[in-house]
Structure formats: structure tokens, C-alpha cells
C-alpha positions in Angstrom: 0.0 0.0 0.1 1.0 3.6 -0.6 1.1 6.1 1.9 -1.8 8.0 2.5 -2.1 11.4 0.6 -3.1 13.0 3.9 -0.1 11.7 5.7 2.4 10.9 3.5 5.8 10.4 5.7 9.6 9.7 5.2 10.0 7.1 8.0 13.5 5.7 7.0 16.9 6.8 5.2 18.9 3.7 3.7 22.0 4.9 3.0 24.9 3.1 0.5 28.7 3.7 1.9 31.5 3.2 -0.6 31.2 6.4 -2.7 27.9 7.7 -1.1 28.9 8.0 2.6 32.3 7.8 2.4 34.8 8.3 -0.6 36.6 5.2 -0.2 36.9 3.9 -4.0 40.4 5.3 -4.6 41.2 3.1 -1.3 39.9 0.1 -3.1 41.5 0.9 -6.5 44.7 1.2 -5.0 44.2 -2.2 -3.3 43.1 -3.6 -6.6 46.2 -2.4 -8.2 48.6 -3.5 -5.3 47.2 -6.9 -5.5 47.0 -7.3 -9.5 50.5 -6.0 -9.2 51.9 -8.4 -6.8 50.9 -11.2 -9.2 52.1 -10.1 -12.6 49.4 -8.6 -13.6 48.2 -4.9 -14.8 45.0 -3.3 -13.1 43.9 -0.3 -15.2 41.2 3.0 -14.3 38.5 1.2 -16.7 39.0 -2.4 -14.9 38.6 -0.5 -11.6 35.4 1.2 -12.7 33.7 -1.9 -13.5 33.9 -3.0 -9.8 32.0 0.2 -8.6 29.1 -0.7 -6.5 29.4 -4.7 -7.3 29.6 -7.4 -4.6 32.8 -8.4 -3.0 32.2 -12.0 -4.5 31.9 -10.7 -7.9 34.8 -8.6 -7.7 37.1 -11.0 -6.4 36.1 -13.2 -9.4 37.1 -10.6 -12.2 40.7 -9.8 -10.2 41.1 -13.6 -10.5 40.5 -13.0 -14.2 43.0 -10.8 -13.9 45.8 -13.0 -12.6 45.2 -13.0 -9.0 46.5 -16.6 -7.8 44.3 -16.7 -4.5 40.8 -17.9 -3.5 37.9 -15.3 -4.0 37.6 -15.4 0.3 41.6 -14.6 0.7 41.1 -11.5 -2.4 38.1 -10.0 -0.5 40.2 -10.2 2.9 43.2 -8.4 1.6 41.4 -5.6 -0.1 39.5 -5.4 3.0 42.3 -5.3 5.6 43.9 -2.6 3.4 41.1 -0.2 2.7 40.4 -0.9 6.9 43.9 0.5 7.4 43.3 3.6 5.0 40.1 4.4 7.0 41.8 4.4 10.2 44.4 7.0 8.7 41.7 8.7 7.5 38.0 8.4 6.6 37.0 10.6 3.5 33.2 11.4 4.2 31.5 12.7 0.8 30.2 16.0 1.2 26.7 17.1 3.1 26.7 13.0 4.0 27.2 13.7 7.6 25.3 16.9 8.1 22.2 15.1 6.1 22.5 12.1 8.5 22.7 14.6 11.9 19.5 16.6 10.3 17.9 12.9 9.8 18.7 12.0 13.4 17.4 15.2 14.7 14.0 14.6 13.0 13.5 11.2 13.8 14.0 9.4 10.7 15.5 6.3 11.2 18.9 5.3 9.2 20.3 1.8 8.1 23.4 1.3 6.0 22.9 -1.1 3.0 26.4 -1.8 1.7 28.5 -4.6 -0.3 31.8 -3.9 2.1 31.8 -6.5 4.6 31.0 -5.9 8.2 34.4 -5.3 9.7 34.8 -2.3 7.3 31.4 -0.7 7.7 31.6 -1.0 11.5 35.2 0.9 11.3 33.3 3.5 9.4 30.3 3.9 11.4 32.4 3.9 14.3 33.9 7.5 13.5 30.8 9.1 13.1 29.7 11.4 16.4 26.4 9.8 17.2 24.9 6.8 16.8 23.0 7.6 13.7 22.3 4.1 12.2 20.1 1.9 13.4 21.7 -1.2 12.0 23.8 -2.6 9.2 23.1 -4.7 6.1 26.5 -5.7 4.8 27.8 -7.8 1.9 28.7 -10.9 4.0 24.8 -10.9 5.5 23.1 -11.1 2.3 23.4 -14.4 -0.2 22.8 -11.8 -3.1 24.8 -8.9 -3.7 23.9 -5.6 -5.6 22.3 -4.9 -7.9 20.1 -7.8 -6.8 17.7 -5.9 -4.6 17.9 -8.3 -1.1 20.2 -6.2 0.7 17.3 -3.0 0.4 14.7 -5.8 0.9 16.3 -7.1 4.3 16.7 -3.9 5.7 13.1 -2.6 5.0 12.2 -5.7 6.9 14.1 -5.0 9.7 12.7 -1.6 9.9 9.0 -3.2 10.0 10.0 -5.5 12.8 9.0 -2.3 15.1 7.1 -0.5 12.8 4.6 -2.9 11.0 2.7 0.1 9.2 6.1 0.8 7.6 6.4 0.2 3.7 9.2 0.7 0.9 7.3 3.9 0.0 8.2 5.6 3.4 12.0 4.8 2.7 14.6 6.4 0.5 17.7 5.0 -0.5 21.2 7.0 -1.5 23.3 5.4 -4.2 26.1 6.5 -6.3 26.8 3.3 -8.6 24.9 1.6 -11.3 24.7 -1.7 -9.4 23.5 0.1 -6.4 20.8 2.5 -7.8 19.6 -0.6 -9.6 19.4 -2.7 -6.6 17.0 0.1 -4.7 14.9 0.8 -7.7 14.2 -3.1 -7.6 13.5 -3.1 -4.2 10.6 -0.2 -4.9 12.2 2.3 -2.6 12.1 5.9 -3.4 16.0 6.4 -5.1 18.2 9.1 -5.1 21.3 8.9 -7.3 23.9 10.9 -6.3 26.9 9.5 -9.2 30.4 9.9 -8.1 32.9 7.7 -9.8 30.8 6.6 -12.4 27.9 8.8 -14.4 24.3 7.1 -13.8 22.6 6.5 -17.2 18.9 8.5 -17.4 16.1 6.7 -15.5 13.2 8.8 -14.8 12.6 6.5 -12.1 15.0 7.7 -9.6 15.8 11.5 -8.7 19.2 12.6 -9.3 21.3 15.0 -7.0 24.8 16.3 -7.9 25.7 16.0 -4.5 24.0 15.9 -0.8 25.7 19.4 0.0 22.9 21.5 1.4 20.4 18.7 1.2 17.6 18.6 3.8 15.2 16.5 5.2 12.1 18.7 3.7 13.5 17.7 0.2 13.3 13.7 1.1 10.2 14.3 2.6 8.8 15.8 -0.7 10.1 13.1 -2.6 7.9 10.5 -0.6 4.8 13.0 -1.2 5.6 12.9 -4.8 5.4 9.3 -4.8 2.3 8.8 -2.8 0.9 11.6 -5.5 2.0 10.0 -8.3 0.8 6.3 -7.4 -2.9 7.8 -6.3 -2.8 9.2 -9.9 -2.4 6.2 -11.7 -4.8 4.3 -9.7 -7.5 7.0 -10.0 -6.4 6.5 -13.7 -7.2 3.1 -13.5 -10.5 3.3 -11.9 -11.6 5.8 -14.8 -10.4 3.5 -17.4 -12.5 0.4 -15.5 -15.7 3.0 -15.6 -15.4 3.5 -19.2 -15.4 0.1 -20.3 
């Protein structure tokens, strides 16, 4: 069911991490380059861009194809450890992300992290925040199918519903920067905001696109939820009119 037109409400914000909350993609790319080079191969920027937003298992397979002679689990552990080292040195926050998180927190909007990075890295990033903004984390090692599959987002919505059974996908907004991430959010049905960073996002009328989170407000997100409700109401009304005409 869609939110009532009389009281449409934003209840939750679902955040991607790498490239959206933090600019860790350069850390991942550097770790990939070092790993491939250590195994006698070469790793181009174009190859690295193919992995942005993908599940780590998928990425590990691509790195094996590039010559890395390790099991997928070893590849993931090696890359993650290196990125965690860099995060401990410096957390590269994306513009406006912490400010919007703080405003959402103050407004009582629940937040969850939905990332293909695994728990240890995600927890390191979250621990660097000044407040417990995130109610819970859905990480790549807790789902069976990574982005672009919607499982991670559907899992987050179901967890939110445990304490609010009236919450639906239409009360939730997702923030994503990558093509696989946006695809996952859209497939789940949540209102989706794309903030392209390392790679461009193809045109798609199903999502909203912002160039940055800097200066963005809770009121704007509430408007997106309202717009969804109005659009759904209009479609439903048109269907009733068509049925009546027949």
C-alpha cells in the first residue's frame, strides 16, 4: 500500500556506503592495483570502474581473471584489510553526508547502512561518526545476493518493519552512487536518489538525481515521498476511470 495522501511520511533513509557516505573508492582501487601487480598483472582505471558498486565476491572473480592467484575469500580479506588500514588513517566523508545524517537523526528519521562492504569495514566507518546515526547495518557478508539484486534493501525494510509494521517501501528513501547500487534500490521499490560520483548514472526517470548531498535537507526527502504518493494515487485514479469507461 502507498502512504496516505493526507499523511505521507518519510520514515527511513537507507544509505549506501562506498562512494555515497564515504569516498573509499580510491582506497579500493589502490588495493586492487597493488594486489594484481603483486601477482604479475596490470590493473587499469577502466577495469577498476567495472567493480564500483558490485558485490565483493563478484569483484574477486574479476580480479582472479586479471591474474590474482588466490581464492575469492582471500582476495576479499586482503582488499578489505588494506582499506580498513586506510580508513583508520583518514575517513574520506562525502560532501554533505554527515550533515544530512545529523538532520535526519534530529528529525527522528531512522537510518540504516546498506553496503556491499563487509561488517568489519562498515563498522569501522560507522564508529568514526559522532553519534549512533545508524540503527543497523546490512553488509555484503550478511546477504546471499549482492547488488544489483535488491536483497540487501529488502532485508533492510523488513528489519525496519519489525518495530514498525506499518512501514512500507514507500516510506523509505535510498541513497546510491553506482549503477549496481541504484539498480538494487530501484528493484526493491524504495524511493531512490542517485548521487553519481566515480561513474556516471544512465538517465532513468524512476530515480531522482542529485549532484551532491551538500545542502540537501530532510524537507526535500519528505517531498520525494509525497511525490511518490501523489504519482501512485494518480495512476490508481486513472485505472479506475478506465475501468469505468469500459
